[in-house]
N, C-alpha and C positions, 0 to 999 in steps of 0.2 A: 101563923102566916108560913107557905112553903118559899124558900129562899131558893130563886132561881139564877141569879146574877153571879158568876163566878164563882160557882161552886169550889170551894175549896179542895175536893178529889181532883178536878182538873185542873190543880195549878201549875204543877211541873209541866204537862204540855202544852198549857198556855205558853209557859215561859218556853217551852223547846220550840215552839211554833215561830215566836217571836225572833229568837235567834237563828233560828234556820229560815227566814223569810224567804222567799223566792225572789228571784231580780225583779218579776214585775209586781209583787206585793212592796218592796222596797221603792221602787218608781212613784207608786201611787201614793204610797207613804209620803215620799217628799212632799208634795201638794195638800195630802190632808191634815198634816201634823202643826200643831202651833196656832191652830183655828184660822188658816190661811182663809177658808174659804167660809169663815166668820160663825163656825160651830166647830166644837171638840169632837173629836174623833179618839175613838182608842183600837187598840192593836188587838185581835186575839182576846177578846172579849165572849165570855161564854154565858148563854141563856138556855137555861135546862142543861142537856148533858150535849149541845152543841156549841161550837167556839167559830166564833163569825171573824171573818177575816180585817173588817172594820165596822166598828160599830158606833154611829149619833147618839146618845142616849136624849139630848134636847128634840130632836126629829123622829128618834126612834125609826132609824134608818140604819140598814145593814148594805154593805158593800163587799161584795165576795168575788175574786178572780179565779175563774176555773181554768183549770189546764185540761190535758189529758184523761187524766186518772177520772175526771167527773163525766166525762163522754160514758164510762161504763157504770157509772154509779148514778144514773137518770132518776129511778125512784125513790133511792134516798133522798136525793137533793130534792126531790117533788115532797117529799114528806117531811124533811125539814124545814119548806119554805111554808107549807101549811099550819108547823107547828110556831111559825114565825109569825104567820100572818096572822093566826089564833089569838096571837097577844099584842096585836096592834102592830107589827113592826114590818115593813116596808123594804123587799128584800130586791137589789139590784145586784144584776149579775154582768160580768163580762170578760170576754174570753183572755188567756194569755196573749193572744195577738191583738189583741184590741190595744190592749198597754202598750204593748210595744210599738204598734206602727203607728196609733191616733191617739195618743192620749189626752190632746185637748178635746175631741170628742166624749170622751169617757169622763174628764172634768166638767165638762158642758152638761152631761147626762145628771151626773152630781147634784151638780147646781141648781139644776132645773128639780129635783126631787126635793133639796134642801128647802124649796123656795115654796112647796106645796100646802 
């Protein structure tokens, strides 16, 4: 069986992304860490060759925070989402400004997805 979670080849990149988190990732992590929403989330979990911002393995839920670079990479993000959906993973995407300006709404959407 092929190992697709946290490939060793991506370890250094995952670590780099964790230590260099964007302000929005750090802000959201404060709400997701320590099972505060009733489920465990991991930061910078890789699935296949894709690294997810946040992942809840129990609910197979990925949470992505998209900034300016994602506007130019819509095709890549679509392929990535398709790959994850094929593996039964639901992907929630939020823009940086959503996290900055309405974190309560972001958390509410995540809670809703976790309850499904």
